[in-house]
C-alpha positions as CSV (number, residue, x, y, z in Angstrom):
1,X,-59.0,20.2,-77.2
2,X,-55.3,19.5,-76.6
3,X,-53.0,21.3,-74.6
4,X,-50.2,22.9,-76.3
5,X,-48.5,24.3,-72.9
6,X,-47.1,21.9,-70.4
7,X,-48.7,22.1,-67.0
8,X,-46.2,23.7,-64.2
9,X,-46.0,22.3,-60.9
10,X,-46.0,24.9,-58.0
11,X,-42.9,23.0,-56.9
12,X,-41.1,24.2,-60.3
13,X,-42.3,27.7,-59.6
14,X,-40.6,27.7,-56.2
15,X,-37.7,26.6,-57.4
16,X,-37.4,28.2,-60.6
17,X,-38.4,31.6,-59.5
18,X,-38.0,31.7,-55.6
19,X,-35.1,29.7,-54.7
20,X,-32.5,29.9,-57.3
21,X,-33.3,33.6,-57.9
22,X,-32.4,34.5,-54.5
23,X,-29.6,31.6,-53.8
24,X,-31.5,29.8,-51.0
25,X,-31.0,26.2,-50.7
26,X,-34.0,23.8,-50.1
27,X,-32.4,22.8,-46.6
28,X,-32.2,26.3,-45.8
29,X,-36.0,26.9,-46.6
30,X,-37.1,23.9,-44.9
31,X,-34.7,25.3,-41.8
32,X,-36.3,28.3,-41.9
33,X,-40.0,27.8,-42.1
34,X,-39.6,24.7,-39.8
35,X,-40.8,21.6,-41.9
36,X,-38.6,18.4,-42.7
37,X,-36.6,19.1,-45.8
38,X,-37.9,15.9,-47.4
39,X,-41.7,18.0,-47.8
40,X,-39.5,20.7,-49.7
41,X,-37.7,18.3,-52.0
42,X,-40.8,16.6,-52.7
43,X,-42.7,19.7,-53.8
44,X,-39.7,20.8,-55.8
45,X,-39.8,17.4,-57.6
46,X,-43.6,17.9,-58.4
47,X,-44.3,14.6,-56.2
48,X,-45.9,16.5,-53.2
49,X,-48.7,19.4,-53.4
50,X,-48.4,22.4,-51.6
51,X,-50.6,22.1,-48.3
52,X,-52.5,25.2,-46.8
53,X,-49.7,24.5,-43.8
54,X,-47.0,25.1,-46.5
55,X,-48.2,27.6,-48.3
56,X,-49.1,29.7,-45.0
57,X,-45.5,29.1,-43.9
58,X,-43.9,30.2,-47.7
59,X,-46.3,33.0,-47.5
60,X,-44.6,34.2,-44.3
61,X,-41.2,33.4,-45.4
62,X,-41.4,35.5,-48.7
63,X,-43.5,38.0,-47.2
64,X,-46.3,36.9,-50.1
65,X,-49.9,36.0,-49.5
66,X,-50.7,32.3,-48.9
67,X,-53.4,32.3,-51.3
68,X,-50.9,32.6,-54.1
69,X,-49.6,29.2,-53.2
70,X,-52.8,27.5,-52.6
71,X,-54.0,28.9,-56.1
72,X,-51.2,27.4,-58.2
73,X,-51.6,24.5,-56.3
74,X,-55.4,24.6,-56.7
75,X,-55.1,25.5,-60.9
76,X,-52.4,22.3,-61.0
77,X,-54.8,19.7,-58.9
78,X,-57.7,20.7,-61.6
79,X,-55.8,20.3,-64.6
80,X,-54.8,17.1,-63.5
81,X,-57.9,16.0,-62.8
82,X,-59.5,16.9,-66.0
83,X,-56.4,15.2,-68.0
84,X,-57.3,12.2,-65.8
85,X,-61.1,12.3,-66.4
86,X,-60.8,13.4,-70.1
87,X,-63.0,10.6,-70.9
88,X,-65.5,10.4,-68.3
89,X,-66.4,14.2,-68.3
90,X,-68.2,14.5,-71.6
91,X,-70.4,12.2,-70.3
92,X,-71.8,14.2,-67.1
93,X,-74.8,16.0,-68.0
94,X,-74.5,20.1,-67.9
95,X,-77.0,21.9,-65.3
96,X,-79.2,23.9,-67.4
97,X,-79.2,27.5,-65.6
98,X,-81.7,29.0,-68.0
99,X,-84.4,26.7,-66.7
100,X,-83.6,25.5,-63.4
101,X,-83.7,27.4,-60.0
102,X,-80.3,28.9,-59.1
103,X,-79.1,28.2,-55.5
104,X,-79.5,30.8,-52.9
105,X,-75.9,31.5,-52.2
106,X,-74.1,31.1,-55.3
107,X,-70.4,31.1,-54.2
108,X,-69.1,30.6,-57.3
109,X,-69.8,34.1,-59.0
110,X,-67.6,36.0,-56.4
């Protein structure tokens, strides 16, 4: 199955949906949240992931849940991994949920 939509890095979302519409420079954001300017610049250019530390700072600054930033990054990371592993993944056997015992605590059914 080929992907029709290009993957959007969370840094692009930070730039296009937050910084530009609000008139906030990368420099001003970095100073406000107490991180090096280079960190914000690398995130915006898609060269750096949004860490839990940065997500928490962005969450406080923009008054949003840090989990949202982390979810965007996790989605991006998972899609990039799927793309990198696309030839290997079909060779991994599937766990048979019907015939095999389930874990006592299934944290993926939240």
